[in-house]
N, C-alpha and C positions, 0 to 999 in steps of 0.2 A: 774505272776497276782495277786500278793501281791502287785506287784506297781501300779496296774491299780486300786487297792481299797485305796491305802496309799500313800498320798503326800510323807510321810515323808522317805517310802521308796526309792520311785522314787527322791527324792530329794538327798539322802544319795549315792547312786548308780552315781551319777553324776561326782564326782570329780575321778580323778586318782589315790589318792593315801588318806587314811582314816588312824585315829591316834584311837586305840581301847585299852583303859585302859592304855593311856601313849604311847605305841607303835605304830610307822607308819609302814603300810601296806599299797601293792598294793590293789585297791579295786577290786571289783571282774571280773567287763570285763578287765582290764590288767591282771588278774591272768589266766584269759580264753584266752586271747592272746597270753601269755606264754606258756601253756601249749600244745596249737594247734603248734606252731611254735617249741618243744621242740618233738623231733619223738621219743625217749627212755619215755618221760611219756606220750604222746599219744598213744604209742602202750602199755604200761603198761594199760593203761586204756580200751583200745577196747578188748585187749587179755587175759581172763580168762576160767578157765575152767566152765563148764556147768554141772548143775547138776539138776534134777527133784528134789533132796532134798532141799530144803531151809526154814527155820523160816521164815526168812522176817521181825519180831520183836525181834533181839537179844538183848535185853538190860536188865540190870540186875534187872529188877521187873520182868523179866518172867524166872529167873532162881531159883530154889528152892534147896535148900542142904539138906541133909540126914544126920545128923549126927551121925546116930545108923549105917550106912554103908558106909559113905562118898560119895554117889553118886548123882549125880545134876542130875535133872527133869528140862527138858524146857518144860515151858507151856506157852500158848496164840499163840499158831502161825500167822501168817497174811504172808502166802505165795502169795496172789495175787497182782498183780498188780504192781510187780516189774520188770522194766526192765532188770535188770541183776540176773538173776538165777543161781548163783553158789554161793560156799564157802566165793568169796569177799565180799559180797553182808552181810552177816552174820556177817562178823569181820569188815566190815566197820559200821555196825549200831553197834555191841559192843563197838567201837573206841568210837562212837557218845555219848555212855552213860560212858564208863569207863574214857577215853583220855578227853573229853569234858565236861563232869561232867550232860550230859542232865537231867537227873532226879532232880538236884538240880537245872538248870534253871527253867523249867517247872514249880517247885514248889514255885518259888521265884518271888514274884509280888514286889519287892521295885524299888522304883526309877530309870529312866534311863535318863541321861540328854544325848543331841547331840544338840552341837553349835560347830562353827568354825570346821566343820569336825572333829569334835570328838566324839567318841560316849563313855560313862564311866558308866559305872556299877559295883554293888558288884559281885563277886564271890567266889563259894566256894566248895570245891571238898573234901571227904574223903580222909587220907592217904591210906587207904583199896583200894579204887577205882584205885589211881595211880599205886598200887602194883598189883594189879591185872590187869592194863592195860598193864604194863611190862610184865608181866607173859604172857598174851594172843598173845601181838605182839612178845615180843622174844622167847616166846617157844611155845606154841600152835599153830602161825601163820605159825611155820618153819616146822610143821607137815604136815598142812592143805593146803598151799599155794604155790605158787609159787614165785620165789624172784620179779618177776614184780609187779605180786598180793600184795605182802607184801609192795613194795613202795608205790600201792595205797590205802591203805586202809585208810589214815587220806584223801585223798581225798572223796572217799567216804563217811567217817563219817560230812565232810564239807559240802559236797553236800546234803546229807541227812537234816543237819540243815536248808540248804535253802531253800529245796524240802518243810520244815516244815512251812515257810514265810505264805505260802497261807491260811493252818491253822489258825495260830498266831495271825494273822492279826483278825480273828474274836473270837479265842478261849480268847485272853490277849491280845489286841491292846498294852498295855503300856508297852507289854515285848519285843513287835516285835524285837527292833532293839539289844535287846541284842543275841536274836538267831542269827540276820544278823551278828552280829561282831564276834561270835562263828564262825560261817560256814566261813566267809573270814578269822578271822585267822587261822580258822585250815586247 
């Protein structure tokens, strides 16, 4: 959908390889071909625990921490419209926030350069986000997800960035290649 309205997204997807902030990666269609050919990866993506309890927007902005009793309160659920209704989706959404720095990118409107098949943009993420990401993926995920679901967390985080493109082309069109780059890299 993003490529239908944004010629730059359409152009960036055409190459087999792409460089993102100095590191070369397979581009999106090559990544998807590799996943489809890899039975373990494909199995990890389509086999997940189903649950009627899905928050749907498990980003750091939706977690409130009480210093008084050390409880965490999760606010602003968005459980509707998600294809995957299971805990792996919420962990993927949390990785979108903690591993990928979603909130930082969303608020950053600095310049994005694209030329010669390279996307260049500044990135920032706090040390605390990185620490929380490690705790979430190494400790919490082991309590709630299967091994295959844990392997799929970053795929879901990347897919969420790419899914965001259809909104990003309208919301902040100058930022769209950052979201594409992070999605492909993740």
